[in-house]
C-alpha positions in Angstrom: -18.5 96.9 130.5 -16.0 99.4 131.8 -12.4 98.8 132.5 -10.3 100.7 135.0 -6.6 101.0 134.3 -4.5 102.4 137.1 -1.6 104.0 135.1 0.0 105.2 138.3 0.5 101.6 139.5 1.9 100.6 136.1 4.3 103.5 136.1 5.3 102.7 139.7 6.1 99.1 138.8 8.1 100.2 135.8 10.0 102.6 137.9 10.8 100.0 140.5 11.9 97.5 137.8 14.1 100.1 136.2 15.6 101.1 139.5 16.4 97.5 140.3 18.0 97.0 136.9 20.1 100.1 137.4 21.3 98.9 140.8 22.1 95.5 139.3 24.1 97.1 136.5 25.9 99.4 138.9 26.9 96.4 141.1 28.1 94.4 138.1 30.2 97.4 137.0 31.7 97.7 140.5 32.5 94.0 140.6 34.1 94.2 137.2 36.3 97.1 138.2 37.4 95.4 141.4 38.3 92.3 139.4 40.3 94.4 137.0 42.3 95.9 139.8 42.9 92.4 141.3 44.1 91.0 138.0 46.3 94.0 137.3 47.9 93.9 140.7 48.4 90.1 140.6 49.9 90.2 137.1 52.2 93.0 138.0 53.5 91.3 141.1 53.7 87.9 139.5 55.9 89.3 136.7 58.6 90.4 139.2 61.5 88.2 139.9 62.0 86.7 143.3 64.8 89.2 143.9 62.6 92.1 143.1 59.9 90.8 145.4 62.5 90.3 148.2 63.6 93.9 147.7 59.9 94.9 148.3 59.7 92.6 151.3 57.1 90.3 149.6 57.2 86.6 149.3 55.8 85.0 146.2 53.2 83.2 148.3 51.7 86.5 149.4 50.9 87.8 145.9 47.3 86.5 145.9 46.6 88.0 149.3 48.1 91.4 148.4 46.2 91.5 145.1 43.0 90.7 147.0 43.6 93.4 149.6 44.3 95.9 146.9 41.1 95.2 145.0 38.5 94.3 147.6 39.6 95.7 151.0 40.4 99.3 150.0 
């Protein structure tokens, strides 16, 4: 009995799986980098006093929004 193995199909499947994995890892790295920017911005603004924030024209209630904009909308 003879068996036929299509190595091109196997290589194509492996290539697609590896490409999908690479895309997933790239997306995860991008999300992690954006989250890092969000946390750094939030922590920096949160550490300022109310007077410092007022000098910048920022209300303490705006910190989350500003950090979000810095990380995810730019």
